[in-house]
C-alpha positions in Angstrom: 105.4 122.3 56.0 102.6 120.5 54.2 103.3 117.3 56.1 103.1 119.3 59.4 99.7 120.8 58.4 98.4 117.3 57.5 99.6 116.0 60.8 98.2 118.7 63.1 95.6 120.4 60.9 92.7 118.2 61.9 93.7 118.3 65.5 93.9 122.1 65.5 90.5 122.3 63.7 88.9 120.0 66.3 90.5 121.9 69.2 89.1 125.2 67.8 85.7 123.6 67.5 85.8 122.3 71.0 86.9 125.7 72.3 84.2 127.6 70.3 81.3 125.4 71.5 82.7 125.2 75.0 83.0 129.0 75.2 79.4 129.4 74.1 78.2 126.7 76.4 79.5 128.7 79.3 78.8 132.3 78.3 76.1 132.1 75.6 72.5 133.3 76.0 71.5 129.9 77.3 74.8 129.1 78.8 75.7 127.9 82.3 76.8 131.3 83.5 73.6 133.1 82.4 71.3 130.7 84.3 71.0 133.1 87.2 69.9 135.9 85.0 67.3 133.7 83.3 65.9 132.7 86.8 65.6 136.4 87.8 63.8 137.2 84.5 61.5 134.2 85.0 60.6 135.4 88.6 59.9 138.9 87.3 57.7 137.7 84.5 55.8 135.4 86.9 55.0 138.3 89.1 53.9 140.3 86.1 51.7 137.5 84.9 50.0 137.2 88.4 49.3 141.0 88.3 47.8 140.8 84.8 45.7 137.9 85.8 44.3 139.8 88.8 43.6 142.8 86.7 41.8 140.6 84.2 39.7 138.9 86.8 38.7 142.4 88.2 37.8 143.6 84.7 35.8 140.4 84.0 33.9 140.9 87.2 33.1 144.5 86.3 32.0 143.5 82.8 29.8 140.8 84.3 28.1 143.4 86.4 27.4 145.5 83.3 26.0 142.5 81.3 22.3 142.3 80.4 21.7 139.4 82.7 23.1 141.0 85.8 23.0 144.8 85.6 24.3 146.7 88.6 22.6 150.1 88.9 25.4 151.5 91.0 28.1 150.5 88.6 26.0 151.7 85.6 25.6 155.1 87.3 29.3 155.3 88.2 30.3 154.6 84.6 27.8 157.0 83.1 28.9 159.8 85.4 32.5 159.1 84.6 32.0 159.0 80.9 29.7 162.0 80.7 31.4 164.1 83.4 28.3 164.7 85.5 28.3 164.9 89.3 25.6 165.2 91.9 25.2 168.3 94.0 26.8 166.7 97.1 29.6 164.9 95.2 33.3 165.7 95.5 35.3 165.6 92.3 39.0 164.6 92.5 40.7 164.8 89.1 43.6 162.5 88.5 46.0 163.1 85.7 46.3 160.0 83.5 49.9 158.7 83.0 49.1 156.9 79.8 51.2 157.9 76.9 
């Protein structure tokens, strides 16, 4: 029996190692079969990044209009009314419930 183990033990260990690494090469997180899922995730994250970049550009433009160098009176009035809750006599107020949570 010991002779049989010496003869085929190394072969069995190598076969088990090849099977283990081959299995994970196919089905693992970075495996061949999960490549499609990674591509879908990448596409979704790319769209999300584009949206965040657009939002950032809009916020930077609004912040630039409120800077000391280039103060927009209309934007300043809009922000003051929004923060203080004041409206003009001919203004319509539409309250929107915030979904932040």
